N, C-alpha and C positions, 0 to 999 in steps of 0.2 A: 752278682745276686743282690738284692735288693734290700737295704738294711731297715725299710718297712715292714718289710713281710713279716707273718708270724713266726715267732722265735728268735726273730733275728735282731739286733740292737737297732735303737734309733735314738736322737739327741735328749726325746725326754726319760729313757732309762739309764742315762748316765751324765746328768747335770752336769755335774764337776768336771767331767771331761768338755761340757762345753764352753766352760769359764776358763779352762786351765791355759796359763798363758804360753805354755810349750807346746810343740806339736806332738799328738797322741792317734792311737788307731788301734781298734780290736783286731786282731787278726787270726786267723784260722790256723792249723797247723804246718800247713804251707808256707803259712805270711802273705795270704791273701788277704785285703782288706775286706771287714764288713762293717766297720763303722769308721769315720776318719772326722773328728774335730776341726772346730773351724780354726784354729791355727794351724794345723796341717792343710788344710784346703787352702788356705792362702799362702802359706809356706811353698808350697810345691805349685801353687798356682793352676791347679785344677779341682773341679767342682767335685762335692763327694758323692755325686751321682757316675760321675764318669770313675772317680777312684774305688768305688766298690767293686771287688770282684779284680782287683788289679794289686800285684806281690810288688809290697813296700821294695823288694829288692830292685826294681825296675831301678830306682835313683840312688842306688847304692853302688859302691866299686869295690863292694866286698861280699858278695851274695854267699858266698860258701861259709864266712864265719857267721852270716844272718841265718843261715838253715841252721847250722851248728848250735848258735844260742837256742833257738827255738826247740832244739830236740833234746836237748840239755832240761830245759824248763819242762817240755812236755812230760818228760820221762822224771819228774821229781829229782833229777841229780840235784838241780838248784831251783831255789823258789823263785830267784831273780838273776839276770845276768844283764852284765853293762860293759860296752867295750865301745872305744871309737872307732868311726868311719867316717871317709869321704861322700859327703852326699850333693846331688847338683839340685838346688835351688832353683825357685821361678827368678828368670831374667840374670838369673847371673852365669856369666860365661865360663868361670872356673869351678869346681867341687869346693863345698863349702865342710869344714871340718866338724861334727858332732859328735854328741855321745848317745849312744841307742841303749836304752831298758829293755829288756823284756822282762815278765813277769805274769805269774798265774793270776786268774780272776775266778770267780765264784760262776761265772756263767756257764748255766746248763750245757752249753755244747764246746765248755772246754777252750773259749775263745781266748788267747792272751793278748796282756799289754803292750803294745810297744811304744814307748816315749822316746822323742827325739828333740834333744836340748842343743842348740847351736853353743858351741863353745865361744864363738866370738858375741854373742848374745849381750853377755853379763859386761862386755868389754863396752857393747854399744851404749846399754842403759849407762853407765859409768861417764862414758864420754857426751851423751847427751845431757846429765846433772849438769857436768862440768861447764858446759857451753848454756846452760841455762842459768846458770849461778854466773858464768863470766857477763852473758848478756844483761841481767839484771846491774852487775857494778858498772858495768859501760853504759846504760841507761843514766844512773846518776853520775858517774864521772862526766856525761857531755852535757846534761843541764847542768852542773855545775861551771863546768868549764866554760861552756856557751855564753852562761850569765856573767860572768866574769869579765870575759871578753868584751860583752855587747855595752855593757855600763861607759867603760871608760872607752869606747869607739865611736860613740855620737860625739863626746866631747871632743876629741880627737881629731874627726872630721868637721866639727861647726868651726874649731880653731883655725883648721888649715882655711875654711872658707874664709874665714876674718881676714885670715893673712894677704890670702890671694887677693882681696879686696883694696889692700893697703900697700903690695906690692909696687913698685914704680915701673919697672921694666917685663916686657913679656918672656925674656930670659928665664928671670927669676920665679914666673907666674907657673912656669913649667914644672916646676918642683914643687910646687904647692899641688898641681893637677896630679902630680904623681900620689901623691899624700892621699887627696880625696878620690881616686881610682882605687887605689889600693884597701882602703876604709872600706869602700862600694863592694870590693869583692870579698872582704873577710864578712862584710855584715851578709851576702849572699849564704856565705859557707856556715855562718852562727844559724841564719833562718833554717837551712838546710835540714842543719843539726837538730833544730827546737822544733820542727814540722810537727814529726810523729808523735810528739808527745803532748803535742797543742790542739790538734786538728781533730774534732769529734769525729767519732765513728759516724758515718751514714750508713745504717744498715739496711739490705734488703734483698731480696731471692737472687741468690748468686747462681749461675751457672759456671762449673770451672770449663768447658769447652769455649764459652763466650771471651771469657778469660783469655785463652789460650791464641785462639783465633784472631781476637785483637791484638797482641802480640807478635803474634804470626805477620799480620799485615803491616805493621811500622816497622818489622826488620824487613822483612821483602823490598817494602818501598826504601831501605837506607842503603840494602845489599841486593839489590836487583839480580845480579849475575854472579855464580859460582857459589853462594851457599842454598843448599836444599833443606829445605826443613819440614819433616816428615813428621805426620801424626798420627799416634797409635792410641784410639780413645776407649774405654770404656764406657758404651751410649746406655748402660743401665745406671750409673751414678745419679742421686738425686740431687735438686737444687739444695743450697742450705743457706742459713742467713749468715751475711757477713758485709762486708764495706767492699762494693767491686774495686772501685777504684785504686783504694791501698792494696789488694790482691793483685791488679796488672801491674800497677808500679811494683811489688815485690817480683812476679814473674820476668817483668820488662828488665829489670836488674840485673838479672843472672842470665836470660839470655841475651842480654847486650853485651855484656861483659865475654859471655861464651864465643858472640859473632867477634868482638874484637880480638879474641884469641886465637879466632882462627883464619887471620888476614894471610897466611901463607897458603895456606888451603884456598882459601877464595881467590888467590892469584892463579892455582892450578886447576880450580874450578870442581874440585872433590870436598869441599868443605860441608857437613852436615849437623844440624842440628835434630832432634829428636823429642817431639813432647808426647811423653806416655802417661795414660791414666789408668789406675787401678783402685777397685776398691779391696779394703783390708777389713778383716772380720778380728775380734777380739785382740786390739791393738791397744798397748801401753802409749799414750800421746802427753807429753809433758806431764810427766808422773802419774796420769789418771786413767782407768780403764775405760775402754769405750766396746760398745759390740760392734760398732762399723767405724770406718775412718776412711777418708780419700786420700790418694798417696799419687802426686805428680811427681812424674821423674823427667828431668829436662838433662838431656844427655847430648855431649859432641865428640868428634873426634879430633880434639885440638890438641897441644900439646903436654897439656894437663897443668895443674896448680904445683909452680916450683915445692919442691918438700918443705923448704925451709919457712912456706908460707901456710902450709895445709893445716896448722892447729890455731892458724891467728887471722885466717881469711875473714872472720865474723867482725873482728877487732875493729873499732873507727879508725879512719887514716890510715890504713893498710893497704896497699896496693903494690901488684905486681907488675906494673904499667905505667911507663913513662908518663906523666901528666895526671895519672890518676887520682880522684880525690881519696877513694879509699871508703865512702859512704855508702857505695852501691847495695855492697851485701851487709853493711850493718843495718841500715833501713828496710832491707829486706827480710831478714831476722826479726825485727822491731815488729814491721806490720803482719807477719806469720804468727808469731808471741802473740800479738793483741786479737788473731782468730784464735786462741789455746792451741795452736797449733806449734808444730817443730818443723827445724830444715836441717838438714844433713848433707854433708859432700865427702865423697869418694872420688880420688883420682889418681889416675897414672897415665903416661903418655899414650894418647890416641884413642883413651874414656874418661871422660870426667862427667860425673853424675851427680845433680844435686836433687834431694829428694824433700820435697814440701808434703810434710803430713796434715791432714785437717780433721778433727772429730767430726762425724757426721750424726744428726741426730737419730 
């Protein structure tokens, strides 16, 4: 049934539902959808045109409880009814626990309001807030620490050079060469720490798929065999204003980490990385509400992030790989946040997913 038909609800009839952060629908007596808000459209990954006429129970594992609640509200036994249920949402391999609220409305055809609230949504927002605050603290710590290291480092290297010139034997000069080399290594590390904070934005039109394809080309050149990189792109995504080089670096840091974690699977020739893009509607990104947002999923089938590192993976100098600098994800987070975006990670053995969310104009 078409929601735009005469007597049927449309977006302009319920503007409050259009802006509602939680998923909501107007359903008939049997639970068939007559109107779906953007949050539901985004959550289920199905356009409202295709949702119209489908029963919401199609995504539930509790159809009997759903029908019972509809009947109780419809018969005025309750003005509203709420219950917990499991629902399958887009791109999730397992059902997600939600709370469903069914309530009467004043619609002339007696349509009922169904609201779907992810029980995990609040914890996600709290985690995003925690990561945002930690990123700000990291940024200040990095800046102060880098400057504190950089100032005496120049003096240390200069003194080593002078001493090197005065030493009488090549054997002793080897020691000063070690000091100079290590000072240069630390200087490089400091420069990497400071780079995202002092490098100015080079803003231009950015196509996220060009960013992904650039990174894919680099990865396939480094890992020509044993690694499959899949593309699942939403061609409707518009260009946006941003710093293309920073975003390439952010995506490359994440994807390169994934490839390095896939070494064993690469040997077995079944390593896989997926670049998936989607548009999200009515999204809260970095504590701001946006009508549209771009979501880039970077998924791999590696061993997963160690449990003890999952809450600290964006911290500077934290690495689960021997010889890793622990700066890749920190820099990726910094570059994404400079675009008013967020970066999240969910990981378990066989499935690690990074999500970059960027607001669209």
